[in-house]
Steps between C-alpha positions, in 0.01 A plus 500: 500500500600295808460808719152565367396134564637524853297818567184337372556196723563723804184699426288185464643349819433821693144518371431138596648538845299816565175317417594180689385628840160599367447189288571263791270680743169341595162676528555565869841660447381732225173608658605576855334403827161672465440474124179335377700270267704379796188433706343307214815296450512413872131400500547274198796329664293446815217339301741278306660380823169438682321314219667155543428504874138592444454220244653237729302627800172484310568145380590384855198681642272329249642159586461557875143621449413195293660260749320653798167496315552131419574424868183677614295318235633163617438579866140601428441176311625299800795358315851498626726786398705482184802277556804595299699186576482165323433190706584155368199331664264746328636402165336223297833341408 
């Protein structure tokens, strides 16, 4: 009985170790260098990595565009440019 249990455990361990290399492999490792699955995986990783930079760049670009448009509008109206500092004498307190 003990011998049979030992053989079952050895068989299960061998089966799990034989599948371990394949179960831990990623899509790139299984597909190879020129497989369409590998190319799709690489493209999706590229898009996921580029998305945060594109979002931040579009927000910054929109803010710069709005600021420059406000400066031009103030210059056309003959007013002084937008001052981003606070002066005590300009305050009513």
